[in-house]
N, C-alpha and C positions, 0 to 999 in steps of 0.2 A: 077728757084731761090726755095728755097727751104720755104716751105710753115712756119710762125712763130707759138710759142707755145703759149697755152691758158693758160691762168691765171687768175683763178674767188676769189676775194678775199668780204670772207662772213663778214660782220657787225654784231652785234647785238643786240648795239644802238646803234636806232636813232634820239634819240633826243639829246643829248649831245656833241659838239664839243670838241673833248680834243686835244693835242699834237699827240697824235696816230693816228686820224683822218687828221691834217695837215702835219704830216711827211708821209702819206701814200701815200697824193695826189703829195708830192715830188717824192717818189717813184716812181708811176703810170708815171708821166711825163717824168724820167729817161729810165725808162725800154719801156717804149712806143714807142719806134725805136724796140725791141729787141722780144715783144711780143704785140698777142692783151693781153686787161686786159675789163674785166666785176666787176663791183663788182655786191651784189645781197644784197638787203634789207630785212629782214620779214615785216616791210608793210614803208610806205610814213612820211617823217620825216625832221627835222631838217640837221638832217644830210647827208641824199640820194638829197635833195634840194642844200645843198654846196656843193655835191660831181659833179650833172647834172651842176649846174653855172658853177663848174670849167672844163666843158669839156670832162669830167672823165663819160664813161659808164655805166648805171646804170638799174640793173633791180629789178626789186620790185617780189616777189614772199613767200607767207606764206608756213614757212615749222615748222614751231612751236606752236604747239597746249600741251594745259594738259593732262597730259599723265593718269592722275590719272579717269579725268573729261568719258572719251574713251577708255578701255584696249585696246590692241593692233593698236591701232590706229602708237605711232611711227611708227612702223613698217613698217603698212602701208604706212606710206609720207618717211619714209627711202628710202625707193625701189622706190616710183615719184619720191625723190629727186636725186636718183639712177639713175631713166631711163632717168632726164632731163640733168646729166653730162654723161653721154653715149650719148645721142646726142649730145650735143651742143658741145664734145670733148673736155672739155677740159683735160691738161697736169697734172698739178696742182693747188692744192685748199691751198688759206693761209687764217685761220679765224683769224680777231681780235677780241682778247678775249678772256677769257677761256669761255663763257657761249656760244659763237657761235659755239662749237665744238661737245656738245652733238649729236643731228640731223646729222650735218653734215661728223663727224666722221663716220657714222653709213653708210651711205651715200658714202663715200670715200671708205669703207669697204667693201661694195656690186659691187662700178662700179671697183672697181682695181684702184683706180683716189689717187693718193700721193695726203697728207693733211699735214701741217704743223698748229699748231697755234702761233699767232703775240700775244706777250704778254706787 
């Protein structure tokens, strides 16, 4: 049997459940038989709880801090996230909204993982 491809959905907004979040759960439910799907949130919130209650896999991992507060931290965190993507062997990364893309895009380029932003 062929190994299922892995997709990581990255969410930025953790407090607002909108149409995109509901539509993504519908999409995930359709794709669950064809892919292994995880959802990454930068901290716990209303949306991550909503996804957990919908029986969707949720990962909480802080991937964003203020760049100006600690110079060079963006690069370090990008390499750590790239290592996470490689270890988990994700085939694709999908960012829910443009703000979710910044750190993730850098990490995807480092790990050579294809990514896109879903707006």
